[in-house]
C-alpha positions in Angstrom: -33.4 -45.2 -113.9 -37.0 -46.8 -113.5 -39.5 -45.8 -111.1 -42.4 -47.9 -112.4 -43.2 -50.8 -110.6 -43.6 -53.6 -113.2 -47.3 -55.5 -113.3 -46.4 -58.5 -111.2 -45.8 -56.1 -108.6 -48.8 -53.9 -108.9 -50.6 -57.2 -108.9 -49.3 -57.9 -105.6 -49.7 -54.8 -104.3 -53.2 -54.8 -104.8 -53.4 -58.2 -103.7 -51.4 -58.0 -100.2 -53.3 -53.8 -99.4 -57.3 -55.8 -100.2 -56.0 -58.7 -98.1 -54.6 -56.2 -95.4 -58.2 -54.4 -95.6 -60.4 -57.4 -95.4 -58.7 -60.0 -93.4 -55.7 -58.8 -91.4 -57.2 -54.6 -90.3 -60.3 -56.3 -89.3 -59.8 -58.9 -86.7 -55.7 -57.0 -85.6 -57.2 -54.3 -82.6 -59.2 -57.4 -81.2 -56.2 -59.5 -80.7 -54.2 -57.0 -80.0 -56.5 -56.4 -76.9 -56.6 -60.2 -75.0 -54.9 -60.0 -72.5 -53.3 -63.4 -72.6 -49.9 -63.6 -75.0 -50.7 -67.3 -75.4 -54.6 -65.9 -77.4 -52.8 -63.4 -79.7 -51.8 -65.2 -82.9 -53.7 -64.7 -85.9 -54.1 -68.2 -87.1 -56.5 -68.2 -89.6 -55.4 -64.9 -91.2 -52.2 -66.6 -91.9 -54.1 -69.6 -93.3 -55.8 -67.4 -95.9 -52.5 -65.7 -96.4 -51.1 -69.2 -97.0 -53.7 -70.0 -99.7 -52.7 -66.8 -101.1 -49.4 -68.0 -101.9 -48.2 -64.6 -99.1 -46.6 -67.3 -97.0 -44.1 -68.3 -99.5 -44.3 -65.5 -101.6 -40.0 -65.4 -101.1 -39.6 -69.0 -101.4 -37.5 -69.6 -105.2 -40.2 -71.1 -107.6 -37.6 -74.3 -108.2 -39.1 -75.4 -104.7 -43.1 -74.2 -104.8 -43.0 -70.5 -104.2 -43.3 -67.2 -105.6 -40.2 -66.7 -106.4 -40.3 -62.2 -105.4 -37.6 -60.5 -105.7 -36.4 -57.9 -102.5 -38.0 -55.3 -103.7 -41.7 -57.0 -104.6 -41.1 -58.7 -101.1 -40.6 -54.5 -99.3 -43.9 -53.3 -101.8 -45.9 -56.6 -100.5 -44.9 -56.1 -97.0 -45.9 -52.4 -96.6 -49.1 -53.2 -97.3 -49.6 -56.3 -95.2 -47.7 -54.1 -92.3 -50.7 -50.8 -92.6 -52.8 -53.9 -92.1 -50.7 -54.6 -88.7 -47.3 -55.0 -87.6 -47.5 -58.5 -85.5 -49.3 -60.3 -88.4 -46.7 -59.2 -91.1 -43.4 -59.9 -90.0 -44.5 -63.8 -89.4 -44.7 -63.7 -93.1 -41.6 -61.3 -94.0 -39.6 -63.8 -91.2 -41.0 -66.5 -93.5 -39.6 -64.7 -96.4 -36.3 -63.6 -94.9 -35.4 -66.9 -94.0 -36.6 -69.3 -96.7 -33.6 -66.7 -98.8 -31.0 -67.9 -96.0 -31.7 -71.4 -96.3 -32.0 -71.5 -100.3 -28.1 -70.0 -99.7 -27.0 -71.7 -97.2 -28.5 -75.5 -96.4 -27.4 -78.6 -98.2 -29.9 -80.2 -101.3 -30.3 -82.9 -99.1 -31.8 -80.5 -96.5 -33.5 -78.1 -98.9 -35.9 -81.2 -100.0 -36.3 -82.4 -96.3 -37.0 -78.6 -95.5 -38.0 -76.7 -97.9 -40.5 -79.1 -99.5 -42.4 -79.6 -96.3 -42.7 -76.0 -96.2 -43.7 -75.2 -99.5 -46.7 -77.6 -98.8 -47.9 -76.6 -95.5 -50.5 -73.8 -94.5 -48.7 -74.1 -91.0 -45.6 -74.6 -91.6 -43.2 -71.5 -90.1 -39.7 -70.6 -90.0 -37.9 -68.7 -86.6 -34.3 -67.5 -85.9 -33.2 -68.8 -82.6 -29.8 -66.1 -81.6 -30.9 -64.3 -78.3 -30.0 -65.3 -74.8 -31.0 -63.6 -71.8 -27.3 -62.2 -71.0 -26.9 -62.0 -75.2 -28.0 -60.0 -77.3 -26.0 -57.3 -79.2 -22.8 -58.8 -78.4 -23.3 -61.2 -80.7 -24.3 -58.9 -83.7 -21.7 -56.4 -83.6 -19.5 -58.9 -82.7 -18.1 -58.4 -79.1 -15.4 -61.3 -79.9 -14.2 -62.2 -76.9 -13.6 -65.9 -74.8 -16.5 -66.9 -72.6 -18.8 -63.5 -74.2 -21.7 -64.0 -76.6 -24.0 -67.0 -76.6 -23.6 -69.8 -73.9 -26.0 -72.2 -75.6 -23.7 -74.7 -76.5 -23.6 -78.0 -78.7 -21.2 -80.6 -77.8 -19.6 -82.9 -80.3 -21.0 -86.5 -79.2 -20.8 -89.5 -80.9 -21.4 -88.4 -84.9 -23.7 -86.1 -83.8 -24.0 -82.9 -80.9 -25.9 -82.3 -77.8 -27.2 -79.0 -77.3 -28.2 -77.4 -74.3 -29.7 -73.7 -73.6 -32.4 -70.9 -73.6 -33.4 -69.0 -75.9 -35.3 -66.0 -75.2 -37.3 -63.1 -77.2 -38.0 -66.0 -80.1 -40.3 -64.5 -82.3 -42.4 -66.7 -84.2 -42.2 -69.9 -80.8 -44.8 -71.7 -81.3 -46.0 -71.5 -84.2 -43.3 -72.2 -85.8 -41.9 -76.0 -87.0 -38.2 -75.3 -87.9 -35.5 -73.1 -86.0 -32.4 -71.5 -87.0 -30.3 -71.9 -84.1 -27.1 -70.2 -82.9 -25.0 -73.0 -80.7 -21.4 -72.5 -79.3 -19.6 -74.7 -80.7 -15.8 -73.4 -79.7 -15.8 -71.2 -76.5 -12.6 -70.7 -76.0 -12.7 -68.5 -79.1 -14.9 -65.4 -79.5 -18.5 -66.0 -81.3 -17.5 -65.0 -84.7 -15.4 -68.2 -84.6 -16.8 -70.3 -82.4 -19.9 -70.6 -83.2 -22.3 -73.0 -85.6 -25.7 -73.3 -86.8 -28.8 -76.1 -86.3 -31.9 -77.0 -87.9 -34.1 -78.2 -84.8 -37.6 -78.8 -85.0 -39.9 -78.5 -82.0 -40.8 -82.8 -82.4 -36.8 -83.5 -81.3 -36.1 -84.6 -77.9 -35.1 -82.4 -75.3 -37.1 -79.2 -77.0 -39.1 -77.6 -75.2 -40.8 -73.8 -75.2 -40.6 -71.3 -72.1 -42.6 -68.7 -71.3 -44.1 -66.2 -73.4 -42.7 -62.5 -73.5 -45.6 -59.9 -73.4 -44.7 -57.1 -75.6 -45.8 -53.2 -75.8 -46.6 -53.9 -79.3 -46.2 -56.7 -82.1 -48.2 -58.0 -80.3 -50.3 -60.3 -83.0 -46.2 -62.0 -83.6 -45.5 -64.0 -80.7 -41.8 -64.2 -78.7 -41.2 -66.9 -76.7 -38.5 -69.1 -74.9 -37.0 -72.1 -76.0 -35.4 -74.6 -73.5 -33.1 -77.4 -75.4 -32.0 -80.0 -72.4 -29.7 -82.6 -73.9 -31.4 -82.4 -76.7 -28.7 -84.6 -80.0 -29.1 -83.6 -83.5 -27.1 -84.9 -86.2 -24.9 -83.4 -88.7 -27.6 -83.9 -91.1 -29.4 -81.2 -89.2 -25.9 -78.5 -88.8 -26.9 -75.8 -91.3 -23.3 -74.7 -92.5 -19.2 -75.9 -91.3 -19.1 -75.8 -88.0 -18.0 -72.8 -86.0 -18.9 -71.4 -89.9 -21.9 -68.9 -88.8 -20.9 -65.9 -88.6 -19.0 -66.5 -92.1 -22.0 -67.9 -93.3 -24.2 -65.2 -92.6 -21.9 -63.3 -94.5 -23.2 -64.7 -97.6 -26.7 -63.5 -97.3 -27.3 -59.8 -98.7 -29.0 -57.7 -97.4 -31.6 -59.9 -94.9 -32.7 -57.0 -92.8 -33.6 -54.9 -95.5 -36.8 -56.4 -96.3 -37.8 -56.5 -91.8 -38.4 -53.0 -92.3 -40.9 -52.7 -94.9 -44.2 -54.0 -92.7 -42.8 -51.0 -90.2 -42.8 -48.5 -93.5 -46.6 -49.9 -93.8 -47.7 -49.1 -90.0 -46.1 -45.5 -90.3 -48.3 -44.7 -93.5 -51.3 -46.3 -91.7 -50.8 -43.5 -88.7 -50.6 -40.5 -91.5 -53.3 -41.4 -93.4 -55.1 -41.6 -90.3 -54.1 -38.1 -89.1 -54.8 -36.9 -92.6 -58.3 -37.8 -92.1 -58.1 -36.7 -88.9 -57.0 -32.8 -89.5 -59.5 -32.9 -92.3 -62.4 -33.4 -90.2 -61.8 -32.4 -86.7 -62.5 -28.3 -86.9 -61.2 -25.6 -84.9 -60.5 -22.5 -84.3 -63.4 -22.1 -86.7 -62.2 -24.4 -89.8 -60.2 -28.0 -90.4 -57.5 -28.4 -88.5 -55.1 -29.1 -91.5 -55.8 -25.5 -92.5 -53.8 -24.7 -89.4 -49.9 -24.2 -90.3 -48.4 -25.9 -87.0 -50.6 -29.1 -87.8 -50.2 -28.1 -91.7 -46.6 -28.5 -90.8 -46.7 -32.1 -89.5 -47.9 -33.8 -92.1 -46.1 -32.1 -94.9 -42.7 -33.8 -92.9 -44.8 -36.8 -92.3 -44.9 -36.9 -96.2 -41.9 -36.1 -97.2 -40.9 -39.1 -94.8 -42.1 -41.7 -96.2 -41.3 -40.8 -100.0 -38.0 -40.2 -98.9 -37.8 -43.3 -96.9 -40.2 -45.5 -99.5 -37.5 -45.0 -101.9 -34.5 -45.2 -99.7 -35.8 -49.0 -98.8 -36.7 -49.9 -102.2 -33.1 -49.0 -103.5 -30.9 -50.4 -100.7 -33.3 -53.5 -102.0 -32.4 -53.5 -105.4 -28.6 -53.3 -104.3 -28.9 -57.1 -102.7 -30.3 -58.9 -106.3 -26.4 -58.0 -107.3 -23.1 -58.3 -105.2 -21.5 -55.3 -107.6 -24.0 -53.1 -106.3 -24.6 -54.8 -102.7 -23.0 -52.6 -100.0 -23.4 -53.9 -96.4 -23.6 -50.2 -95.1 -26.2 -49.7 -97.0 -28.2 -52.8 -96.0 -27.2 -52.1 -92.0 -28.4 -47.9 -92.1 -31.4 -48.1 -94.3 -32.4 -50.8 -91.2 -31.5 -48.0 -88.7 -33.4 -45.0 -90.5 -36.5 -46.9 -91.3 -36.5 -47.6 -87.5 -36.1 -43.7 -86.4 -38.1 -42.6 -89.8 -41.6 -44.6 -89.1 -41.8 -44.1 -85.4 -40.7 -40.4 -85.9 -44.1 -40.0 -88.5 -46.3 -41.9 -85.9 -44.9 -39.6 -83.4 -46.2 -36.9 -84.7 -49.5 -38.3 -86.7 -50.1 -39.2 -82.8 -49.8 -35.0 -82.4 -52.3 -34.1 -84.8 -55.2 -36.1 -83.1 -53.9 -34.2 -80.1 -55.3 -35.8 -76.7 -57.4 -37.9 -78.5 -54.7 -39.7 -80.0 -53.1 -40.9 -76.4 -56.9 -42.3 -75.9 -56.6 -46.4 -76.9 -60.2 -45.9 -78.3 -58.5 -43.9 -81.1 -56.0 -46.0 -83.6 -53.1 -44.0 -83.5 -51.9 -45.0 -79.4 -51.6 -48.7 -81.2 -49.3 -47.5 -84.4 -46.8 -46.0 -81.9 -46.6 -49.0 -80.2 -46.1 -51.4 -83.0 -43.1 -48.8 -84.4 -41.1 -48.0 -81.1 -40.3 -52.7 -82.0 -37.9 -51.8 -85.0 -35.6 -49.0 -83.0 -34.6 -52.4 -82.0 -35.7 -55.6 -83.6 -33.1 -57.1 -86.1 -30.2 -55.4 -83.6 -30.4 -51.7 -82.0 -30.0 -49.1 -84.6 -26.8 -48.1 -82.4 -25.7 -51.6 -83.6 -26.3 -51.0 -87.1 -24.6 -47.9 -86.8 -21.2 -49.8 -85.1 -22.2 -52.6 -87.9 -21.8 -50.0 -90.6 -18.6 -48.3 -89.6 -15.8 -50.3 -91.3 -17.7 -49.9 -94.4 -17.0 -46.4 -94.4 
């Protein structure tokens, strides 16, 4: 059993940490406080990240990327999340979808889309599943006809006519390629009647709806997608007709590295709480010397250490089908989201009343980590999906 990071992992960790310190942190708080969600995207930071190879880090070398494995992505994701959650999740989604696309795309689709992605500093990916009346129903899944997503794809000549509305779509407006889940057979449940399509904003009938204003993770945009009589050929279909759910099962642990940036936020909250406790004097000594405060910090320390070990182990299991266990992936996501929230909450307590003030960094940490109580599916859904594998 080897716990030491490789030389490449250490180098990437240092590079990501320095990038977060020099490029992400100096702009994150100001962007987070902008009142209009249209104005918060860190476009210049993302371009700089791309030039360093961070945007394409999860893409195979064959297609012009960094070819990083899941553990390495988790290591880098934590460092970027330490800088800002929204910024890091934009890049993480590119990593996650790179793996999905490499697994599910045809060779022609890879040449068409992955080559373009690798060569364009402003090219990002999005997945579009959630709708106003269907979220968790699609993920459990609640497998009954007429229930679940309602965006339809109907045969039209040698292609498909797509109509519907998606909401809460992360990266929408920044992304140039969208993996869209559609209902192609409404007579059966979502696990048997859905199909993925690869859609681009330049397609006739593809428009954007409103921006969603959010409590946290505000530098990463969420927006509606609207499809009105959008025609897509079979060359833009991802996988088999009615095979969306079977296709996703071919991709191991795609939600594991997604939660790594959240660990970075929790670590930042702990570090700021530790520094504050060493300098804030009450009762004649720094508050770190009081047991009530020391206990909180000790809990934060070990929760972070344990969460990181679980995350790296779960990521390691995805690289080999013999070691991969779906419930480990699902429950790692749930556990990480809950632990990071608890660490950020306890860290805010260390700051006392000052932690609640917007001039302090703690309230942003807590707002941000709250996203992963539901992002990548709610933690309750993660438990439901884990139960069959017990």
